C-alpha positions as CSV (number, residue, x, y, z in Angstrom):
1,P,-71.3,-87.5,-56.8
2,P,-68.1,-88.0,-55.0
3,P,-68.0,-87.1,-51.3
4,A,-66.9,-83.6,-50.5
5,P,-63.4,-83.3,-49.3
6,P,-62.7,-82.7,-45.5
7,A,-62.8,-79.2,-44.4
8,P,-59.3,-77.8,-43.7
9,P,-58.2,-77.6,-40.1
10,A,-58.8,-74.2,-38.4
11,P,-56.0,-71.7,-38.6
12,L,-53.4,-72.0,-35.9
13,L,-52.0,-68.7,-34.5
14,V,-48.6,-69.0,-32.6
15,A,-47.3,-66.3,-30.5
16,V,-43.4,-66.6,-30.2
17,S,-40.9,-64.9,-27.9
18,S,-37.1,-65.5,-28.2
19,A,-33.7,-64.6,-26.6
20,V,-35.3,-63.1,-23.5
21,N,-32.1,-64.1,-21.9
22,G,-32.9,-63.3,-18.3
23,G,-34.3,-59.9,-19.2
24,F,-36.8,-60.1,-16.2
25,A,-36.2,-56.9,-14.3
26,D,-34.4,-53.6,-14.8
27,V,-31.1,-53.3,-13.3
28,S,-30.6,-49.5,-13.7
29,C,-30.0,-47.4,-10.7
30,G,-32.4,-44.9,-9.3
31,A,-36.1,-44.6,-10.3
32,S,-37.2,-47.5,-12.6
33,E,-40.4,-49.0,-13.8
34,G,-39.0,-52.4,-12.8
35,I,-39.5,-54.2,-16.1
36,A,-37.0,-54.6,-18.8
37,V,-38.0,-53.8,-22.3
38,S,-37.6,-57.5,-23.6
39,M,-40.2,-58.7,-21.0
40,R,-42.5,-55.7,-21.7
41,A,-42.4,-56.5,-25.3
42,V,-43.3,-60.0,-24.8
43,A,-46.1,-59.3,-22.4
44,S,-47.6,-56.7,-24.9
45,Q,-47.3,-59.1,-28.0
46,F,-49.1,-61.8,-25.8
47,A,-51.9,-59.6,-24.6
48,G,-52.8,-58.6,-28.2
49,E,-53.0,-62.2,-29.2
50,S,-55.1,-63.8,-26.6
51,D,-56.1,-66.7,-28.8
52,A,-52.5,-67.6,-29.7
53,L,-50.5,-70.7,-28.7
54,R,-47.7,-69.0,-26.7
55,I,-44.1,-70.5,-27.0
56,D,-40.6,-69.3,-26.5
57,A,-38.1,-70.2,-29.2
58,G,-35.1,-70.5,-26.8
59,D,-32.9,-68.7,-24.3
60,F,-35.7,-67.5,-22.0
61,V,-33.4,-68.2,-19.0
62,G,-30.2,-67.6,-21.0
63,N,-26.8,-66.9,-19.5
64,S,-27.0,-63.4,-18.2
65,A,-26.1,-62.3,-14.7
66,V,-29.6,-60.9,-14.1
67,S,-31.1,-64.4,-15.0
68,R,-28.8,-66.1,-12.5
69,L,-29.6,-63.7,-9.7
70,T,-33.3,-63.8,-10.4
71,V,-33.3,-67.5,-10.2
72,D,-31.0,-67.8,-7.2
73,H,-33.2,-65.1,-5.3
74,D,-36.8,-66.3,-6.2
75,A,-37.2,-69.0,-8.8
76,A,-40.8,-69.6,-7.6
77,T,-41.9,-66.1,-8.6
78,L,-40.2,-66.3,-11.9
79,G,-42.0,-69.7,-12.5
80,A,-45.3,-68.1,-11.6
81,A,-44.7,-65.1,-13.8
82,A,-43.9,-67.3,-16.8
83,R,-47.0,-69.4,-16.3
84,A,-49.2,-66.3,-15.9
85,M,-47.9,-65.1,-19.2
86,G,-49.4,-68.2,-20.7
87,Y,-46.5,-70.1,-21.9
88,R,-47.2,-73.5,-22.9
89,V,-43.7,-74.8,-24.1
90,L,-40.3,-73.1,-23.9
91,S,-37.4,-74.4,-26.2
92,L,-33.9,-74.9,-24.8
93,G,-31.4,-72.5,-26.5
94,H,-27.7,-72.2,-26.8
95,R,-27.5,-69.6,-24.2
96,D,-29.5,-71.8,-21.9
97,L,-26.8,-74.4,-22.3
98,A,-23.9,-72.0,-21.9
99,G,-25.2,-70.5,-18.7
100,S,-25.2,-71.7,-15.0
101,R,-26.5,-75.2,-15.2
102,A,-27.8,-75.0,-11.6
103,S,-29.6,-71.9,-12.3
104,F,-31.2,-73.2,-15.4
105,L,-32.3,-76.4,-13.6
106,A,-33.9,-74.4,-10.8
107,A,-35.8,-72.1,-13.3
108,A,-37.0,-75.1,-15.4
109,R,-38.3,-76.9,-12.4
110,A,-40.1,-73.8,-11.2
111,I,-41.6,-72.8,-14.6
112,G,-42.7,-76.4,-15.3
113,S,-44.2,-77.0,-12.0
114,D,-47.7,-76.7,-13.6
115,G,-47.3,-78.5,-16.8
116,V,-45.3,-76.0,-18.9
117,R,-42.4,-77.8,-20.5
118,F,-38.8,-77.1,-21.8
119,V,-38.1,-78.9,-25.1
120,A,-35.0,-80.1,-26.8
121,S,-36.1,-82.7,-29.4
122,N,-32.6,-83.7,-30.5
123,L,-30.8,-83.7,-27.0
124,H,-29.4,-86.8,-25.4
125,C,-28.0,-86.9,-21.7
126,E,-25.9,-89.3,-19.8
127,G,-23.7,-89.3,-16.7
128,A,-23.1,-85.7,-15.6
129,G,-25.5,-84.2,-18.2
130,Q,-28.6,-86.4,-17.1
131,P,-30.0,-83.7,-14.7
132,L,-30.7,-81.5,-17.8
133,C,-32.8,-84.2,-19.4
134,D,-34.7,-84.7,-16.2
135,V,-36.2,-81.3,-16.6
136,V,-36.3,-81.1,-20.4
137,Q,-38.4,-83.0,-23.0
138,D,-35.5,-84.6,-24.9
139,A,-35.0,-86.9,-27.8
140,A,-35.7,-90.0,-25.5
141,D,-39.1,-88.7,-24.4
142,A,-42.5,-89.0,-26.0
143,P,-43.4,-86.1,-28.4
144,V,-44.5,-83.0,-27.0
145,I,-48.3,-82.5,-27.9
146,V,-50.4,-79.6,-26.6
147,E,-54.1,-79.1,-26.9
148,H,-55.0,-75.7,-28.4
149,G,-58.1,-74.3,-30.0
150,G,-59.5,-77.9,-30.6
151,Q,-56.2,-79.1,-32.2
152,R,-53.4,-81.3,-31.0
153,V,-50.1,-79.3,-31.8
154,G,-46.8,-81.0,-31.7
155,I,-43.8,-79.0,-30.7
156,V,-40.4,-80.0,-32.2
157,S,-37.5,-78.0,-30.9
158,L,-34.0,-78.5,-32.4
159,L,-30.6,-77.1,-31.4
160,H,-27.8,-76.6,-33.8
161,P,-24.7,-79.0,-32.9
162,S,-22.5,-76.0,-32.4
163,A,-24.6,-75.3,-29.1
164,L,-22.3,-77.9,-27.6
165,T,-19.1,-77.0,-29.1
166,D,-19.5,-73.4,-27.9
167,A,-20.3,-74.3,-24.5
168,A,-17.8,-74.7,-21.7
169,S,-16.5,-78.4,-21.2
170,D,-18.4,-78.8,-17.9
171,R,-21.6,-77.6,-19.5
172,R,-21.5,-80.0,-22.3
173,A,-20.2,-83.0,-20.4
174,G,-22.5,-86.0,-21.0
175,L,-24.6,-84.2,-23.7
176,T,-25.1,-85.0,-27.3
177,L,-27.2,-83.4,-30.1
178,D,-28.6,-85.6,-33.0
179,P,-28.0,-84.4,-36.6
180,L,-30.6,-81.9,-37.6
181,D,-31.7,-83.6,-40.9
182,E,-32.3,-86.8,-39.1
183,S,-34.0,-85.1,-36.2
184,I,-36.6,-83.1,-38.0
185,T,-37.9,-85.9,-40.0
186,R,-38.0,-88.4,-37.1
187,E,-39.6,-85.9,-34.6
188,V,-42.3,-84.6,-36.9
189,A,-43.1,-88.2,-37.9
190,E,-43.4,-89.3,-34.2
191,A,-45.6,-86.3,-33.3
192,R,-48.0,-87.1,-36.2
193,A,-48.0,-90.7,-35.0
194,A,-48.9,-89.5,-31.5
195,G,-52.0,-87.7,-32.9
196,A,-50.7,-84.2,-33.7
197,T,-52.9,-82.4,-36.3
198,R,-50.3,-79.6,-36.6
199,V,-46.5,-79.6,-35.9
200,V,-44.6,-76.5,-35.0
201,V,-40.8,-76.8,-35.5
202,V,-38.5,-74.4,-33.7
203,F,-34.7,-74.1,-34.5
204,D,-32.0,-72.6,-32.7
205,P,-29.3,-72.0,-35.4
206,G,-25.5,-71.7,-34.8
207,G,-23.0,-69.2,-36.1
208,S,-23.8,-67.0,-39.1
209,A,-26.6,-67.1,-41.9
210,P,-29.4,-68.2,-39.5
211,L,-32.0,-67.8,-42.3
212,R,-29.9,-69.9,-44.8
213,Q,-29.5,-72.6,-42.0
214,A,-33.3,-72.6,-41.6
215,L,-34.0,-73.0,-45.1
216,D,-31.5,-75.8,-45.3
217,L,-33.1,-77.6,-42.4
218,A,-36.6,-77.2,-44.0
219,N,-35.5,-78.6,-47.4
220,S,-33.9,-81.7,-45.6
221,F,-37.4,-82.7,-44.3
222,E,-38.6,-85.8,-45.8
223,P,-42.4,-86.0,-45.3
């Protein structure tokens, strides 16, 4: 008889946060519990999914005033909090690009001090933009592969090109984003070649109709 087919890989559970945008602390006056709703929601979700791979889909730091003040006041504590929540990978989002570059760099260094990584798989940097790629896994770097639940999981994170056109000129200087249709096929192939048994693709859309954009991107993928 023919050999039995190989067993399918174990299911992969992924817990995802998105658009925290610096919602780390409550800025209301008077009595306060000290934690913003967005951060409480993320912590609650993660606590209920202890076996999940924990990632952020973009704008964890973002461009809010609270984000900037938090990072400027105590980036190390923010980094420790993010790691304590179990994040493995955080995607670079359009608000991360639009916000204070100095604050984002400080946050990325603090959060990534114990192996947690920010990812922007279709980003290239040169000149004034190079410090960003120094703290982010970009298109020029090896694929991001994390070990989880006995599987090697590739993480691909793509930004819509409008993330640059919508940013101030000083924030986009020296940065380019590869076309989405080329990037998804290339990055997934490179992750598989590097040994990924599963690949998770994160997409930060631009403008309106984000679901349509995501479907168009998925349909452009060439396996």
